[in-house]
Each structure stands twice: as structure tokens, then as C-alpha cells.
C-alpha positions in Angstrom: -31.4 -21.6 18.6 -28.6 -20.9 21.3 -27.5 -17.8 21.8 -24.0 -18.8 20.3 -25.6 -20.0 17.3 -27.6 -17.5 17.1 -24.6 -14.8 17.3 -22.9 -16.9 14.6 -25.4 -16.5 12.3 -26.0 -12.4 12.7 -22.1 -12.5 11.9 -21.9 -14.8 9.4 -24.8 -12.9 7.3 -23.2 -9.5 7.6 -19.5 -10.7 6.9 -20.9 -12.2 3.6 -22.6 -8.9 2.7 -18.7 -7.4 3.1 -17.6 -9.8 1.5 -19.9 -9.7 -1.6 -19.1 -5.9 -1.7 -15.4 -6.3 -1.4 -15.9 -8.8 -4.7 -17.6 -5.8 -6.2 -14.7 -3.5 -5.5 -11.7 -5.8 -6.2 -12.5 -9.5 -6.8 -8.7 -10.4 -6.9 -7.9 -9.1 -3.8 -11.1 -10.0 -2.2 -10.6 -13.7 -3.4 -6.8 -14.0 -1.7 -8.1 -12.5 1.5 -10.8 -15.2 1.6 -8.3 -18.1 0.4 -6.2 -17.0 3.6 -9.2 -17.1 6.1 -10.2 -20.1 4.8 -6.6 -21.8 5.1 -6.2 -20.7 8.3 -9.6 -21.9 10.0 -9.4 -25.1 7.3 -6.4 -26.0 9.1 -8.5 -27.0 12.4 -10.5 -29.6 11.0 -8.1 -30.7 8.9 -5.4 -31.1 11.7 -8.2 -32.4 14.3 -8.3 -35.9 12.0 -4.7 -36.7 12.8 -4.8 -35.6 16.4 -8.0 -37.4 16.8 -6.6 -40.7 14.8 -3.1 -40.2 17.7 -5.4 -40.4 21.0 -6.8 -43.5 19.9 -3.5 -44.7 19.9 -2.1 -43.2 23.1 -5.5 -43.7 25.2 -5.1 -42.4 28.5 -7.7 -40.2 30.9 -6.3 -36.7 29.0 -6.9 -38.2 25.3 -10.6 -38.8 26.3 -10.9 -34.9 27.6 -10.1 -34.0 24.3 -12.9 -36.4 22.5 -15.8 -34.4 22.5 -13.9 -31.5 20.6 -12.3 -33.6 18.6 -15.1 -35.1 17.3 -17.2 -31.9 16.7 -14.3 -30.3 15.2 -13.7 -32.7 12.5 -17.5 -33.3 11.9 -16.8 -29.6 9.8 -14.5 -31.3 7.3 -17.6 -31.6 4.5 -18.5 -27.4 5.4 -14.8 -26.7 4.9 -14.9 -28.5 1.7 -18.3 -26.3 0.7 -16.7 -22.9 1.7 -13.8 -24.1 -0.7 -16.0 -23.5 -3.9 -15.4 -19.3 -4.1 -11.6 -20.3 -4.9 -12.4 -23.1 -7.0 -14.8 -20.7 -9.2 -11.8 -18.3 -9.1 -8.4 -20.1 -9.3 -7.7 -18.3 -12.7 -7.6 -15.0 -10.1 -5.0 -16.5 -7.7 -3.3 -19.6 -9.6 -0.5 -18.8 -12.4 -1.5 -22.3 -14.1 -5.2 -21.8 -14.1 -4.3 -18.1 -15.4 -2.1 -19.6 -18.2 1.2 -19.5 -17.2 3.7 -21.2 -19.5 4.5 -24.0 -17.2 6.2 -27.7 -18.4 3.4 -30.1 -19.7 3.3 -32.4 -16.4 2.5 -29.3 -14.2 0.2 -27.7 -16.5 -1.7 -31.0 -16.6 -1.5 -31.5 -13.0 -2.6 -28.0 -12.0 -5.1 -27.6 -14.5 -8.6 -26.4 -13.1 -10.7 -29.4 -13.4 -7.7 -31.6 -12.0 -7.3 -29.7 -8.8 -10.8 -29.2 -8.1 -11.2 -33.2 -8.5 -8.5 -33.4 -6.2 -9.7 -31.0 -3.5 -13.1 -33.0 -3.6 -11.4 -35.9 -3.2 -9.5 -35.2 -0.4 -12.8 -33.7 1.6 -14.6 -36.7 0.8 -11.8 -39.0 2.0 -11.4 -37.1 5.1 -15.0 -36.9 5.8 -15.1 -40.7 5.4 -12.3 -40.8 8.0 -13.7 -38.8 10.2 -17.0 -41.3 10.5 -15.0 -43.8 10.5 -12.8 -42.7 13.4 -16.0 -41.6 15.2 -17.8 -45.0 14.8 -14.8 -46.9 16.3 -15.2 -45.2 19.6 -15.9 -47.4 22.2 -14.2 -50.4 20.7 -10.5 -50.7 21.0 -9.8 -53.0 17.9 -11.8 -50.7 15.8 -10.1 -47.6 17.9 -6.7 -49.3 16.9 -7.5 -49.7 13.0 -9.5 -46.6 12.2 -6.5 -44.4 13.5 -3.9 -46.6 11.8 -5.8 -46.1 8.4 -6.2 -42.4 9.1 -2.8 -41.4 9.9 -1.5 -43.1 6.8 -4.1 -41.6 4.3 -4.2 -38.5 5.9 -0.8 -37.3 6.3 -0.5 -38.2 2.2 -3.3 -36.6 1.4 -3.0 -33.4 3.6 0.7 -32.8 2.1 -0.8 -33.3 -1.2 -3.4 -30.9 -0.4 -0.8 -28.0 0.8 0.8 -28.4 -2.2 -1.7 -27.9 -4.5 -3.8 -25.0 -2.1 -0.4 -22.9 -1.2 2.6 -24.3 -3.5 1.1 -23.6 -6.4 0.5 -20.1 -6.6 3.7 -19.8 -7.4 4.7 -21.8 -10.7 8.2 -21.6 -10.6 8.8 -23.0 -6.9 9.1 -26.4 -5.4 10.0 -27.7 -2.4 9.8 -31.5 -1.2 9.1 -30.4 2.4 6.2 -28.1 1.6 3.4 -30.8 1.7 5.0 -31.6 5.5 4.7 -28.3 5.9 1.3 -27.8 5.6 0.8 -30.6 7.7 2.6 -29.3 10.4 0.8 -26.0 9.9 -2.8 -27.9 10.1 -1.3 -29.6 13.4 -0.4 -25.9 14.7 -3.8 -25.2 14.2 -5.8 -27.7 15.3 -4.0 -28.8 18.4 -4.5 -25.1 20.3 -8.3 -24.8 19.5 -8.8 -28.2 20.6 -6.7 -27.9 23.9 -8.0 -24.1 24.6 -11.6 -24.7 23.8 -11.3 -27.8 26.4 -9.6 -25.3 29.1 -12.6 -22.7 28.8 -14.4 -26.1 30.2 -12.3 -26.7 33.1 -14.5 -30.2 34.2 -13.6 -31.4 30.5 -9.4 -31.0 30.9 -8.4 -32.7 34.0 -4.6 -32.7 33.5 -2.7 -30.1 31.3 0.4 -31.7 31.6 0.0 -33.9 28.6 -1.1 -31.5 26.4 2.1 -29.1 27.3 3.9 -32.0 26.5 2.0 -32.5 23.1 2.3 -28.7 22.4 5.7 -28.9 22.7 6.6 -32.0 20.2 4.2 -30.2 17.6 5.9 -26.7 18.1 9.3 -28.4 17.3 8.3 -30.2 14.3 6.7 -27.0 13.2 10.1 -25.5 13.6 12.4 -28.6 12.5 10.4 -28.4 9.0 10.9 -24.9 8.4 14.2 -24.8 9.3 15.2 -28.1 7.0 13.5 -26.5 4.1 15.7 -23.2 4.6 18.8 -25.1 4.7 17.9 -27.3 2.1 17.3 -24.5 -0.3 20.2 -22.3 1.0 22.6 -25.6 0.0 21.1 -25.6 -3.2 21.3 -22.5 -4.2 18.7 -22.5 -6.9 17.2 -19.1 -7.8 13.5 -20.2 -8.2 13.8 -21.5 -4.7 16.0 -19.1 -3.2 13.4 -16.4 -4.3 10.9 -17.7 -2.3 12.5 -16.8 0.6 13.9 -13.6 -0.3 10.2 -12.1 -1.3 9.6 -12.8 2.3 12.8 -10.6 3.2 11.8 -7.3 1.5 8.7 -5.2 1.1 7.8 -5.3 4.8 7.3 -9.5 5.0 11.0 -9.3 6.6 9.1 -8.0 9.6 6.1 -10.7 9.4 8.6 -13.4 9.0 10.6 -11.9 12.4 7.3 -12.1 14.4 6.7 -15.4 13.6 10.1 -16.6 14.9 9.6 -14.9 17.8 6.1 -15.1 18.6 5.5 -18.7 17.2 8.6 -20.7 17.9 11.6 -18.9 20.3 9.0 -17.5 22.8 6.4 -21.0 23.5 9.1 -22.9 23.1 11.3 -21.2 26.2 8.0 -21.1 27.9 6.9 -24.5 27.6 10.3 -25.8 28.8 9.3 -24.8 32.1 6.9 -27.7 34.2 5.0 -24.8 35.9 4.0 -23.3 32.4 2.8 -27.0 31.2 0.5 -27.4 34.1 -0.5 -24.0 34.6 -4.3 -23.6 32.8 -3.9 -19.7 32.4 -0.2 -19.7 30.7 -1.2 -22.7 28.4 -4.7 -20.9 27.1 -2.8 -17.9 26.5 -0.1 -19.6 24.5 -3.2 -21.4 22.7 -4.4 -18.2 21.9 -1.2 -16.7 20.6 -0.7 -19.2 18.3 -4.3 -19.3 16.7 -4.1 -15.6 16.0 -0.3 -16.4 14.5 -1.9 -18.9 12.4 -3.2 -16.6 10.2 0.0 -14.7 10.3 1.7 -17.8 8.9 -0.9 -18.5 6.2 -0.4 -14.6 4.8 3.1 -14.8 5.0 3.1 -18.3 2.8 0.7 -16.9 0.3 0.2 -13.2 -0.3 3.7 -12.4 -1.6 3.2 -14.8 -4.2 -0.2 -12.9 -5.1 0.6 -9.8 -6.6 -1.4 -6.5 -7.6 -3.4 -6.8 -4.4 -5.1 -4.0 -2.9 -3.3 -2.9 0.2 -6.1 -0.8 1.6 -8.9 -3.5 0.8 -6.7 -6.3 1.6 -7.0 -6.5 5.6 -10.4 -5.3 5.6 -11.1 -8.8 3.6 -9.2 -10.9 5.5 -11.2 -9.6 8.7 -14.2 -10.1 6.9 -13.5 -13.7 5.2 -12.3 -14.8 9.0 -15.3 -13.8 10.7 -17.6 -15.3 8.0 -15.8 -18.7 7.8 -15.3 -18.6 11.9 -19.0 -18.1 11.8 -20.0 -21.3 10.1 -17.6 -22.9 11.5 -19.3 -22.2 15.0 -22.3 -23.0 13.8 -21.5 -26.7 12.9 -19.2 -27.5 15.9 -21.7 -26.0 18.6 -24.3 -28.3 17.3 -22.4 -31.3 16.8 -20.5 -30.9 20.6 -23.0 -31.6 22.7 -23.7 -34.7 20.8 -20.0 -35.7 20.5 -19.9 -35.1 24.4 -22.3 -38.6 24.9 -18.9 -40.7 23.5 -17.1 -40.1 26.6 -19.8 -42.6 28.3 -18.2 -45.3 26.6 -16.6 -47.7 29.0 -14.8 -50.2 26.4 -12.8 -46.8 25.0 -11.1 -46.4 28.9 -10.3 -49.9 29.0 
């Protein structure tokens, strides 16, 4: 076992013990923290599926550089599905409909615990099949185009539906037609800095950073646009159940988190990435990737925690850190094992044609 995998195993066991202790103290708070940690890290392979499909349709040397990282990352999709089991078992602690909230009949049926669980299983089964389809298509141009086209259509739809299930339904009264796309942009904003940052750590894998800087800027604009559109639509509609969603994020200290996210996740990187020098410089690009990954957990917390009441504010930060480290350890074990095998795919000459 390599040093990285050994350390990941030790971290995983230690943090799992911490989570079990937290669950004994306050299962409600611990499960809420676990959900945030899971959303933060599961978004990486989920978004990686879309990025992998995109690189198959836009084939250049810089997209080939990302291939082994993306293949290894998407291989973690079955693991992420398995790690969601605690949330499925404790739905009534987090989700109002599972706890018996009074909602319209269709919503009660759609978000019933058994339907919620079946859809989640279906999502990960579909994504895992798509990831395998993309991996097998590598090296054959026609198969790559077909697999990528199917993946972009199916994954975009299912990822949007998953965001509604896992995050939007934390508030039984709130609904936004843009929310599914917001979650899709969340996964892209998680996966892209991870795979680019991972590649930058190994200089030989990233030959030119110019394409990644431009792709990052485009993803950032999509994320900012969708957030702005949801706010404008809800502000114009002035529907109490929807306006309350924003009011909850402008009080109780969440207004500072919202400001941090707006400035740190959009304004600052947007202005930096306008510079051609920053887009070409490895250190600048890696710093932006690292900051973005940290702020993914902040956004996940902002999306979910205001909807979950009666949390233990003392236990919450420790449980969140433990959840992140536990899931990250499991993630590293899978990705590290798959990475060396996936690296061999770069030798397929047909894909470069």
C-alpha cells in the first residue's frame, strides 16, 4: 500500500470514529454535517462526468492531459453512492417531507423516503454506467462522440433532478425552476478546479494552462449567471415562500457567508482570470483552484444549513470537518488506485487523431 493510501486509511478510520461519537451526542447535527461534507466531495466526480464528456467533444492536447485524472475521478461515483446511505437511512432527521410535513399530495409522493432512495440509486447507477461507457470509448473517435453526446444529455438532466432531491427539498415550501441547474453548476465548479489543480501538481501532465484558464472563466460565468437569474426571478415574483429562502441567508450571520461567497467565489477570481498572465501562470491558477475548492464547502453550507433547524452550533463545525476528512479519505483511496491505471489511456493514438 502506498504512503498516500496508508495515510488516507488512517485518516478515514479516525474520522469515522469521530463521526460515530458525534452521532451518539447529536445525530441530527452530525447527519447535517455529513450531508454537507458529502455534497462537497461527491460533486467532484459528478461534475467530472460532464467535463470528461466535454473533453471528448473538444479534443486537444490540453484535454488529453486531463483524461487520466477525470477517469480516476469518475471511478469514485459508485463509492459516493455508497457513502450516501447514512443520509438515506436518516432522511427524517433532515428532510421535512420524510418527517411527515404537510405538503401537497404530489410532493409528498415524489419526496417520500422510498421514492427519494430509489431515485438516488438510479442516479448513481446511470452515472456509473455513463462513466464506464466513456472510459471504454477512449481511443475510438466515433465512439467517443456518441458516448459524450449521450452523457451530456442524460447526466445534465439527472444531475439537475438530484440537486432538487438532495438540497432543494430541505425546504418543503421552496421551489425554484433554476435550482437544478444551480446544482449542476455547483458540480462543475467543484470538479474543474480539482482536476486542473491535480494536474498542476504534476507538471508533466499539464502542458499548457491557457485552455484551463478560459474553461474556468466560462464555468465561473455560468455559475454566477444562474445565481443572479434565480435572485432576479424570485425578487420580481415576490412570492413569500421563495423570498424567505433569501431572507434566511441575509440574517443570523449568514449574510457574511453570502458576502464571502460573492466576493471570493465570483468577483475576485473573475477579475483575476481576465488577465492572460494569470490564466497562463501555474501558481496563480493553482491558487484559484485551491480557493475555489475550499469555498465549495462554504456554498454547500449556505445552501443547506439555513434550512435545517435546531443544530448544535458547537458540534457542527467539528462534525463538518470530520465528515469532510472521512469522505475525502475514502475518495483518495479510490482515485489513487485508479489513477495509475487510467494514465495508460493516454497512449491510445486514435484519440489524438
